[in-house]
C-alpha positions as CSV (number, residue, x, y, z in Angstrom):
1,X,0.0,0.0,-0.2
2,X,2.8,2.4,1.0
3,X,4.6,1.7,-2.4
4,X,1.3,2.3,-4.6
5,X,0.7,5.4,-2.7
6,X,4.3,6.5,-3.4
7,X,3.9,5.5,-7.2
8,X,0.8,7.8,-6.9
9,X,2.8,10.3,-5.4
10,X,5.2,10.1,-7.8
11,X,2.6,10.9,-10.6
12,X,1.0,13.5,-8.9
13,X,4.6,15.8,-8.0
14,X,5.5,15.5,-12.2
15,X,1.8,16.6,-12.7
16,X,2.2,19.2,-10.8
17,X,5.5,20.0,-11.3
18,X,4.5,20.2,-15.5
19,X,1.5,22.5,-14.6
20,X,4.1,25.1,-12.5
21,X,6.2,24.7,-15.8
22,X,3.5,25.4,-18.3
23,X,2.9,28.5,-15.7
24,X,6.3,29.8,-15.9
25,X,6.4,29.6,-19.8
26,X,3.0,31.6,-20.1
27,X,4.7,34.3,-17.7
28,X,7.4,34.5,-19.9
29,X,5.4,34.8,-23.1
30,X,3.0,37.6,-21.8
31,X,6.0,39.1,-20.6
32,X,8.1,39.2,-23.4
33,X,4.4,40.2,-25.2
34,X,4.3,43.2,-23.0
35,X,7.6,44.5,-23.8
36,X,6.9,44.3,-27.1
37,X,3.6,46.1,-27.2
38,X,5.8,49.2,-24.8
39,X,8.6,49.1,-27.7
40,X,5.9,49.4,-30.6
41,X,4.2,52.5,-28.5
42,X,7.5,54.1,-27.6
43,X,8.6,53.8,-31.4
44,X,5.3,55.4,-32.8
45,X,5.2,58.1,-30.1
46,X,9.1,58.9,-31.5
47,X,7.8,58.4,-35.4
48,X,4.5,60.7,-34.4
49,X,6.9,63.6,-32.8
50,X,9.3,63.5,-35.6
51,X,5.9,64.3,-37.8
52,X,5.6,67.1,-35.8
53,X,8.5,68.3,-35.9
54,X,9.0,68.2,-39.8
55,X,5.6,69.9,-40.0
56,X,6.5,72.5,-37.5
57,X,9.7,73.4,-39.8
58,X,8.4,73.3,-43.0
59,X,5.3,75.8,-41.6
60,X,8.4,78.5,-40.7
61,X,10.3,77.8,-44.1
62,X,8.1,79.9,-46.8
63,X,8.1,77.9,-50.4
64,X,7.2,79.9,-52.9
65,X,7.9,76.8,-55.6
66,X,6.6,73.9,-54.5
67,X,2.9,74.6,-55.1
68,X,3.8,76.6,-58.4
69,X,4.3,75.3,-61.9
70,X,7.7,76.8,-62.8
71,X,10.7,77.3,-60.7
72,X,12.7,80.5,-60.3
73,X,16.3,80.3,-61.5
74,X,18.4,81.3,-58.9
75,X,20.5,83.9,-60.6
76,X,17.6,86.4,-60.8
77,X,17.2,85.6,-57.1
78,X,14.7,84.4,-54.8
79,X,10.9,85.7,-53.9
80,X,10.4,86.4,-50.4
81,X,7.0,86.1,-48.1
82,X,4.9,86.5,-51.6
83,X,1.4,85.4,-51.0
84,X,0.9,82.3,-53.3
85,X,-1.4,84.4,-56.0
86,X,1.5,87.1,-56.2
87,X,4.5,84.5,-56.7
88,X,4.0,83.7,-60.1
89,X,6.6,82.4,-61.0
90,X,9.2,83.2,-64.0
91,X,10.6,80.4,-66.1
92,X,8.9,77.3,-66.9
93,X,11.0,74.1,-66.8
94,X,12.9,73.5,-69.9
95,X,13.0,77.0,-70.8
96,X,15.8,80.2,-70.0
97,X,15.8,83.9,-70.4
98,X,17.5,85.2,-73.8
99,X,18.7,88.8,-73.8
100,X,17.7,90.4,-76.8
101,X,19.4,93.6,-77.6
102,X,19.2,96.6,-75.8
103,X,18.8,98.9,-78.4
104,X,16.1,100.7,-77.1
105,X,13.2,98.2,-79.1
106,X,14.4,95.4,-76.8
107,X,10.4,94.9,-76.3
108,X,9.8,94.1,-80.0
109,X,12.9,92.0,-80.3
110,X,11.6,89.9,-77.3
111,X,8.0,89.7,-78.9
112,X,9.8,88.9,-82.3
113,X,11.7,86.2,-81.1
114,X,9.0,84.0,-79.5
115,X,6.8,84.3,-82.1
116,X,9.1,83.0,-84.5
117,X,9.7,79.5,-81.9
118,X,6.0,79.3,-81.5
119,X,5.6,79.3,-85.5
120,X,8.3,77.0,-86.0
121,X,7.8,74.9,-83.6
122,X,10.4,72.3,-82.4
123,X,13.0,74.3,-84.2
124,X,16.7,73.8,-83.2
125,X,18.0,77.3,-84.5
126,X,16.0,80.3,-84.8
127,X,17.3,83.6,-87.2
128,X,15.6,87.3,-86.3
129,X,17.1,90.3,-88.0
130,X,16.7,93.7,-87.6
131,X,14.5,94.2,-90.9
132,X,12.4,92.0,-89.5
133,X,11.7,94.2,-86.2
134,X,11.4,97.9,-88.6
135,X,9.0,95.7,-90.6
136,X,6.8,94.4,-87.4
137,X,6.8,98.2,-86.1
138,X,5.5,99.4,-89.6
139,X,2.3,96.8,-88.8
140,X,1.8,98.1,-85.6
141,X,1.7,101.6,-86.6
142,X,-0.7,100.5,-89.4
143,X,-2.9,98.6,-86.7
144,X,-3.4,102.1,-84.5
145,X,-4.1,104.0,-87.6
146,X,-6.7,101.4,-88.5
147,X,-8.4,100.9,-84.9
148,X,-8.4,104.8,-83.8
149,X,-10.5,105.4,-87.3
150,X,-13.0,102.3,-86.2
151,X,-16.3,103.5,-84.6
152,X,-16.8,100.0,-82.8
153,X,-13.8,99.7,-81.0
154,X,-13.2,97.0,-78.1
155,X,-13.3,98.6,-74.6
156,X,-9.6,97.6,-74.5
157,X,-8.6,99.4,-77.8
158,X,-10.3,102.6,-76.7
159,X,-8.5,102.2,-73.2
160,X,-5.3,101.6,-74.9
161,X,-5.6,104.4,-77.5
162,X,-6.3,106.6,-74.1
163,X,-3.0,105.7,-72.9
164,X,-1.4,106.9,-75.9
165,X,-2.9,110.0,-76.4
166,X,-1.6,110.2,-72.7
167,X,2.0,109.4,-73.9
168,X,1.7,112.0,-77.2
169,X,0.3,114.6,-74.6
170,X,3.0,114.5,-72.2
171,X,5.5,114.6,-75.5
172,X,3.7,117.5,-77.1
173,X,2.7,119.4,-73.6
174,X,-0.8,119.7,-75.0
175,X,-4.1,118.2,-73.3
176,X,-5.1,115.0,-74.4
177,X,-8.2,116.7,-75.7
178,X,-6.6,118.8,-78.0
179,X,-4.5,116.7,-79.8
180,X,-4.7,116.2,-83.6
181,X,-4.2,114.2,-86.7
182,X,-0.8,115.9,-86.7
183,X,0.4,114.7,-83.4
184,X,-1.0,111.4,-83.9
185,X,0.7,111.0,-87.0
186,X,3.8,112.3,-85.5
187,X,3.9,110.0,-83.0
188,X,3.1,107.0,-85.4
189,X,6.0,108.0,-87.9
190,X,8.6,107.9,-84.8
191,X,6.8,104.4,-83.8
192,X,7.8,103.2,-87.2
193,X,11.2,104.6,-86.9
194,X,12.2,102.6,-84.0
195,X,12.3,105.8,-81.8
196,X,9.6,104.7,-79.1
197,X,9.8,101.6,-76.8
198,X,7.0,98.7,-76.5
199,X,5.2,100.4,-73.3
200,X,1.4,98.6,-72.6
201,X,-1.1,100.0,-74.5
202,X,1.3,99.3,-77.3
203,X,1.3,95.8,-76.4
204,X,-2.5,95.7,-76.6
205,X,-2.0,96.5,-80.9
206,X,1.0,94.3,-81.1
207,X,-0.3,90.9,-80.1
208,X,-3.5,91.2,-82.8
209,X,-0.5,92.0,-85.3
210,X,1.4,89.3,-84.4
211,X,-1.7,86.6,-84.1
212,X,-0.5,85.3,-80.4
213,X,-1.5,86.2,-76.8
214,X,1.7,87.7,-75.3
215,X,2.5,86.9,-71.7
216,X,4.3,89.5,-70.0
217,X,5.8,89.1,-66.7
218,X,7.1,91.9,-64.6
219,X,9.4,92.4,-61.8
220,X,8.7,94.5,-58.9
221,X,9.5,95.5,-55.9
222,X,7.0,96.6,-53.0
223,X,8.4,97.5,-49.3
224,X,11.3,95.5,-50.5
225,X,9.7,92.2,-51.1
226,X,10.2,91.4,-54.9
227,X,7.1,90.2,-56.6
228,X,6.4,88.5,-60.1
229,X,3.1,89.7,-61.7
230,X,1.6,88.7,-65.1
231,X,-0.8,90.1,-67.7
232,X,-2.0,88.5,-70.9
233,X,-2.6,90.3,-74.1
234,X,-5.1,88.9,-76.5
235,X,-4.1,88.5,-80.1
236,X,-5.3,85.3,-81.0
237,X,-9.2,84.7,-80.8
238,X,-9.4,81.7,-82.6
239,X,-7.9,78.4,-80.7
240,X,-6.5,78.0,-77.4
241,X,-2.6,78.2,-78.1
242,X,-0.6,79.0,-75.1
243,X,0.7,82.9,-75.1
244,X,4.2,83.8,-76.0
245,X,5.7,84.5,-73.3
246,X,8.7,87.5,-72.2
247,X,9.9,89.7,-69.2
248,X,10.5,92.8,-68.5
249,X,12.4,94.4,-65.8
250,X,13.1,97.9,-64.6
251,X,11.9,100.4,-62.7
252,X,9.0,102.4,-64.2
253,X,11.5,105.0,-65.5
254,X,13.2,102.3,-67.5
255,X,13.9,98.7,-68.0
256,X,15.0,96.1,-70.3
257,X,13.0,92.7,-71.8
258,X,14.2,89.4,-72.7
259,X,12.3,86.1,-74.7
260,X,11.5,83.0,-72.7
261,X,12.8,80.3,-74.9
262,X,14.0,76.7,-74.6
263,X,17.0,75.9,-73.5
264,X,17.7,73.7,-76.6
265,X,16.4,76.7,-79.0
266,X,19.6,78.8,-80.5
267,X,18.4,82.4,-81.1
268,X,20.5,84.3,-84.1
269,X,20.4,88.1,-84.0
270,X,21.2,90.0,-87.1
């Protein structure tokens, strides 16, 4: 009887030992899981903190080009603290500024260069002559004279003619209402002879002459901040072609136009 009890005792002790061993394993597994969860929680917290830090730093950096379609060439400086609506960018990717002659007709040179590029899609070489610029001035003069003689002018044409009248009045020291045909003819003659620079009212009439919309980008400084503003002059009323772009840098008393051309295009001026 004692022997039997010893056997049962051994079996019972073995069973108890097995249960105790299983419990210890479960505790170790639970502890490992708990440590894994704690590590994962810490990692998530660190990741969240890193994201918050990145967002905070990004909010402190005024980024103009991040949401813009075009980029700003470094050599032209940076646009600082300018609202997005005013931060119109300058040169599209794959384009560059081309410096046309500064002979007082830079605006007409710039327009003629980009007009030829638009007409000769994919051309690697563009040739522009001074005689072509003068021919363009003659067509522009004829256009102004024609529109001035019309009765059914558009509001844009009427406003441009009024601005030209102001230019003539300043040049002749007359009042605008006192101008006569002789004053206008002298102005148009000076235009044909290449003695006038491109100005906003002239661009209104130049766009229909070349048959393309002209996109003029201008650099301005206000309160120490650089702004690039744009204005499109309508000249193509039939299709949805992109406007031809030129750039103007000046202070209102004088400045210089440049063409915005593809980087792969070579311009030949003569």
